[in-house]
Structures are given as C-alpha cells and as structure tokens.
N, C-alpha and C positions, 0 to 999 in steps of 0.2 A: 504494500500500500504506500503510495507516494505521500510525502509530507506536504502540507499546504504551504504555499509561499507566504511568508510573513514579511511585512514591511521592515525595512532597516530602521534601527533605532537612531534617533537624532542625537546630536552631541549633548544636548541638555538631558535627555533621557539616560544616556550612558553615564553622565556625571552623577545624577541622583541615584542610579542603580549601584554605581561603585561606592558612593557614600553609604548607602544602606548595607551593602555587603561588608564594607570595612567595619562599620559599627557592629554588625552581627558577629564577625570574626573576633573583634575585640571583646565582646560580651562572652563569647565561648571561651576565650583565653582567660578572662577574669573568673569565669565559672570553674575552670580547671584549677586556678590558683586558690579560689575560695574553698573548693572541696579538699584540696591538699592541705591547706593550713587551718581549715575550719573557722575562717574569719569571714563574716558577712555572707554566709551561705544563702540565707533567705533572700537577700538583695540580688545575688548573682543568679539564682534560679528564677526569681521573679522577673528580672530584666530580660533574660533569654526568652521566657514564656511570653512576656509582653511584646517582644520583638516579633516572635513567630506569629502570634495572633494579630498583632497590629499591622505588620507588613502584608500578610495574606489578606486580611480584611480590607485594607486600603487598596490593594491591587485589584481585588474583586469589584469594589465600588468604583474604581477608576477605570475599569475595563482594560487592565493591563498597561495603562499609560504611566510610566515612571515619572513623567514630568507633570502629572496632575497635582493640583494644590493639596489634595488630601494625602497623597503619598509624600509630598514634600513636608507637610506638617508632621507626619509620622517620623520622618527622618530627623526633623528638628527637635521633636520630643525626645528622641534618644540622644541627641547632642546635649540637651539639657540634663538628661540622666547622667551622661558621662561627666559633665561639668560638676554635678553634685557629688559624684563619686570621687573626682579629683579633689574637690574641696574637703571631703571627709578624710581622704588620705593625707592631704596637706595639714589638716588640723591634728591628725594622729601623729604625724612625724614631728610636728613642732614642739 
C-alpha cells in the first residue's frame, strides 16, 4: 500500500517541532536523573505525562499543524516549566 503524499513542513513548523522534541528529550533526561537520585520524582513524571498528553492533544486540535497557536502555546508552557525547574535548582544550589 502506497503512503499518501504529505505536504512538506514549512520552516516555522520545523522550528516549533524541534523545540517540542528538544523539550521532551530534556524532560526524559530529567526523569532519568530524578529516578536515579530520587529527587523531584513526582515533578519529573508529571512533566513527561503533561508533555505527552499536551502535545498529542494540541496536535489533534491543530490538525497536525506544528505552527498552530495552540501547539505553540503548549511548547511555551513547557518552556515555563523548564524555567521553574531551573529556578528551583538554582535556589537549591545557592
């Protein structure tokens, strides 16, 4: 069975998809660290779960458009979560 021809992604769509993928990989890495050290495990598990359900839901609502405002807001939500995580780490190290 032949695969359907899909339109090529625009540059903006590629950037937002890359941002989402990078944040997801960072969350998976932090989950591994959290499980290894038993520090902030609940946050790490919750962040990964929130990303999975958030990105999938946003892509369904946006009909697969990575440059849709809903998907962009989902990416920015996780940027804020990353900033909060970095703030907590900075406070703990201080």
